[in-house]
C-alpha positions, 0 to 999 in steps of 0.5 A: 942381793948378795950384799944384803944376804951376807949382811943378814947372815953375819948380823943374825940376832938370837931371835932370828936364829931361834926362828930357824929350823933345827937343821939350819941352826946346826948348819950355822953352828958348825959352819967353818969361819974360813967359808964365811970369810971367802963368802964375804970376799966373793960378795965384796968382789962381785959388788965392786965389779958391778960398780966398776962395770956401771962406771965404765959402761960406755968404754965397755960397749966400745971395747965389746964392739971392737972385740966382737968385730975383730973376732967375728971377722978374722980378716978384719984389720 
């Protein structure tokens, strides 16, 4: 959803912009460029992180099991 929301924000047409309320239009006009850049970086990082987690699902489960076993029982070796 984040990727689609970001795409919709940066590719908004004039017709879609006209449908916004005056307060929303004012917000979009005065939105600093750096916030859009940071938002884009965060969206891309989150998307890539989700893909990596899906690719490494089996290894993530093994690591999680090892982590929880070790830290739930400090006497375990």
